[in-house]
C-alpha positions in Angstrom: 0.2 -0.4 -0.3 1.3 2.9 -0.7 0.0 6.4 1.1 -0.2 10.1 -0.5 0.2 13.1 1.8 -0.5 16.3 -0.5 0.8 19.1 2.1 -1.1 22.4 0.1 1.0 24.9 2.7 2.4 28.2 0.7 5.0 26.7 2.8 7.1 23.8 1.3 8.6 23.0 4.3 6.5 24.6 6.9 4.8 23.1 9.3 2.8 21.1 7.6 5.4 19.1 6.5 6.4 18.4 9.2 3.7 17.6 10.8 3.0 15.2 7.0 6.7 14.1 7.8 5.7 12.3 12.2 2.8 10.9 10.2 4.9 9.7 7.3 7.7 7.8 10.1 5.3 5.9 11.6 3.1 5.1 8.4 6.4 3.9 7.8 7.5 2.1 10.3 4.7 -0.3 8.8 5.5 -0.9 6.8 3.6 1.5 4.3 5.3 3.3 1.6 4.1 6.7 1.4 4.9 10.5 -0.4 4.9 13.9 0.4 3.2 15.7 -2.5 4.1 19.8 -2.7 1.0 21.6 -4.4 2.8 24.6 -3.2 1.4 28.2 -3.9 -0.3 27.9 -7.5 -4.5 28.2 -7.2 -6.6 24.8 -7.9 -8.5 25.1 -10.8 -12.4 23.6 -10.3 -14.7 23.1 -13.1 -13.6 24.8 -16.6 -17.2 24.0 -18.6 -19.3 25.7 -15.6 -21.8 26.7 -18.2 -22.6 22.8 -18.8 -23.0 22.1 -15.9 -24.7 25.0 -15.2 -27.5 23.6 -17.7 -27.8 20.1 -16.2 -28.8 22.0 -12.8 -25.2 20.7 -10.9 -26.5 16.5 -12.4 -22.5 15.5 -13.6 
């Protein structure tokens, strides 16, 4: 099993990273593979075609 730990903080190695590292260390000791992924400070976009979802009244 592999667990992806997502760091959404704008600070790559700040407090969130430290907390995720602690979780990763604990999981690794139990034999679980981990990866810390830093999203960074870039915005994450939502739906790129809102007009089509509004025509469907939010039903996908």
